[in-house]
NUTI-139225 format. One record per residue (C-alpha): residue in three letters; x, y, z. Coordinates in pm, 1 decimal. Each point is the difference from the previous one (the first is absolute). Layout:
# residues N
<zati r="ALA" c1="X" c2="Y" c3="Z"/>
...
//
This chain:
# residues 91
<zati r="MET" c1="-3717.0" c2="-10427.4" c3="14039.5"/>
<zati r="TYR" c1="63.7" c2="144.6" c3="345.2"/>
<zati r="ALA" c1="-177.6" c2="322.4" c3="85.4"/>
<zati r="LYS" c1="230.5" c2="237.7" c3="181.1"/>
<zati r="CYS" c1="-104.2" c2="311.3" c3="185.8"/>
<zati r="TRP" c1="182.8" c2="307.2" c3="116.9"/>
<zati r="GLN" c1="-12.7" c2="50.0" c3="375.6"/>
<zati r="ILE" c1="-52.7" c2="369.0" c3="75.6"/>
<zati r="ILE" c1="-48.1" c2="134.6" c3="352.0"/>
<zati r="ARG" c1="-125.1" c2="352.2" c3="66.9"/>
<zati r="ASP" c1="22.5" c2="217.6" c3="309.5"/>
<zati r="ASP" c1="-320.8" c2="199.1" c3="-37.0"/>
<zati r="SER" c1="93.6" c2="240.5" c3="282.2"/>
<zati r="LYS" c1="318.6" c2="119.4" c3="-169.1"/>
<zati r="ARG" c1="-121.0" c2="-70.9" c3="-357.2"/>
<zati r="THR" c1="304.0" c2="-213.5" c3="-83.2"/>
<zati r="PHE" c1="36.4" c2="-342.3" c3="-160.5"/>
<zati r="GLU" c1="256.0" c2="-268.9" c3="-67.6"/>
<zati r="ILE" c1="6.6" c2="-284.0" c3="-250.8"/>
<zati r="CYS" c1="110.0" c2="-300.9" c3="201.7"/>
<zati r="GLY" c1="41.5" c2="-241.6" c3="-291.1"/>
<zati r="GLN" c1="-177.4" c2="-259.6" c3="-211.0"/>
<zati r="GLU" c1="-157.2" c2="-318.4" c3="128.1"/>
<zati r="SER" c1="-237.1" c2="-266.9" c3="-123.3"/>
<zati r="ASN" c1="-130.6" c2="-51.0" c3="356.7"/>
<zati r="THR" c1="-84.7" c2="320.3" c3="188.6"/>
<zati r="ASN" c1="-149.6" c2="-157.6" c3="316.3"/>
<zati r="LEU" c1="281.2" c2="100.6" c3="238.3"/>
<zati r="PHE" c1="5.0" c2="355.1" c3="-134.1"/>
<zati r="THR" c1="-376.4" c2="51.9" c3="20.6"/>
<zati r="ASN" c1="-28.9" c2="-163.2" c3="343.5"/>
<zati r="ALA" c1="276.5" c2="222.4" c3="141.2"/>
<zati r="THR" c1="-172.6" c2="308.4" c3="-140.8"/>
<zati r="HIS" c1="-335.1" c2="-106.3" c3="148.0"/>
<zati r="GLY" c1="175.3" c2="-43.7" c3="334.9"/>
<zati r="MET" c1="134.1" c2="354.5" c3="-23.9"/>
<zati r="GLN" c1="-348.4" c2="130.0" c3="-73.8"/>
<zati r="ARG" c1="-146.8" c2="-188.5" c3="299.0"/>
<zati r="VAL" c1="239.1" c2="172.3" c3="241.7"/>
<zati r="GLY" c1="-100.2" c2="340.8" c3="-136.7"/>
<zati r="MET" c1="270.5" c2="76.1" c3="-254.0"/>
<zati r="ASN" c1="-119.7" c2="201.8" c3="-300.4"/>
<zati r="VAL" c1="143.9" c2="-222.9" c3="-272.8"/>
<zati r="SER" c1="-134.2" c2="-167.5" c3="-310.3"/>
<zati r="TYR" c1="135.0" c2="-229.4" c3="-265.7"/>
<zati r="MET" c1="-33.7" c2="-75.9" c3="-366.8"/>
<zati r="THR" c1="82.7" c2="-318.5" c3="-187.1"/>
<zati r="PRO" c1="-43.8" c2="94.2" c3="-366.5"/>
<zati r="PRO" c1="98.3" c2="-265.4" c3="-253.9"/>
<zati r="VAL" c1="328.2" c2="20.1" c3="-184.1"/>
<zati r="THR" c1="-124.0" c2="70.8" c3="-350.1"/>
<zati r="ASN" c1="303.7" c2="-107.0" c3="-198.5"/>
<zati r="LYS" c1="355.4" c2="-126.4" c3="38.0"/>
<zati r="ASN" c1="142.1" c2="350.7" c3="-39.5"/>
<zati r="SER" c1="-190.2" c2="160.8" c3="290.5"/>
<zati r="THR" c1="239.5" c2="178.4" c3="232.5"/>
<zati r="LYS" c1="-29.8" c2="153.6" c3="344.5"/>
<zati r="GLU" c1="97.4" c2="337.7" c3="-140.0"/>
<zati r="SER" c1="-300.4" c2="7.1" c3="-233.4"/>
<zati r="ILE" c1="-252.4" c2="-28.9" c3="286.3"/>
<zati r="LYS" c1="-148.1" c2="327.7" c3="117.4"/>
<zati r="ILE" c1="-288.1" c2="68.6" c3="238.1"/>
<zati r="ILE" c1="-170.2" c2="335.9" c3="-36.1"/>
<zati r="GLY" c1="29.1" c2="209.2" c3="317.1"/>
<zati r="TYR" c1="268.7" c2="-221.6" c3="157.5"/>
<zati r="THR" c1="378.1" c2="21.6" c3="-1.6"/>
<zati r="LYS" c1="244.9" c2="-290.1" c3="15.8"/>
<zati r="GLU" c1="165.5" c2="-63.0" c3="336.3"/>
<zati r="PRO" c1="286.1" c2="-249.0" c3="1.6"/>
<zati r="GLY" c1="-12.6" c2="-219.8" c3="310.9"/>
<zati r="LEU" c1="-368.7" c2="68.7" c3="68.1"/>
<zati r="HIS" c1="-90.8" c2="-367.1" c3="45.4"/>
<zati r="ASP" c1="279.7" c2="-54.3" c3="252.4"/>
<zati r="ARG" c1="-100.5" c2="313.0" c3="192.9"/>
<zati r="LEU" c1="-364.1" c2="-107.0" c3="10.8"/>
<zati r="MET" c1="88.5" c2="-355.6" c3="106.0"/>
<zati r="LYS" c1="217.7" c2="137.0" c3="283.0"/>
<zati r="GLU" c1="-283.6" c2="227.3" c3="115.4"/>
<zati r="TYR" c1="-244.3" c2="-291.8" c3="-21.3"/>
<zati r="ARG" c1="226.9" c2="-225.8" c3="209.6"/>
<zati r="GLU" c1="33.4" c2="274.6" c3="262.1"/>
<zati r="LYS" c1="-377.2" c2="45.0" c3="20.0"/>
<zati r="VAL" c1="-65.3" c2="-374.0" c3="27.5"/>
<zati r="THR" c1="275.1" c2="-51.4" c3="258.2"/>
<zati r="GLY" c1="-125.4" c2="296.9" c3="201.1"/>
<zati r="SER" c1="-352.3" c2="-139.3" c3="9.3"/>
<zati r="ILE" c1="130.5" c2="-334.6" c3="125.3"/>
<zati r="ASP" c1="218.4" c2="164.0" c3="265.6"/>
<zati r="GLN" c1="-292.7" c2="193.3" c3="148.2"/>
<zati r="TYR" c1="-159.9" c2="-326.7" c3="114.8"/>
<zati r="GLU" c1="304.1" c2="-116.6" c3="196.5"/>
//
């Protein structure tokens, strides 16, 4: 049996979250989020297990947070800009 997890990213500054999907391997997702945290972004992630075959994105709620479609893309764009800016300052 393959354990699958939901990939949930949260913007703790704006109190929003997005469910990015289900994966059995969350390494890329967690490493990207750790990278965001290292450059000073106020983000966090959750990888709760999918409890049954009927779990849906719509059933996931996080108290105190609202859903923001496109949050992961926005955060990744901001992260790329911060990383690229830090590289450019050394040239």
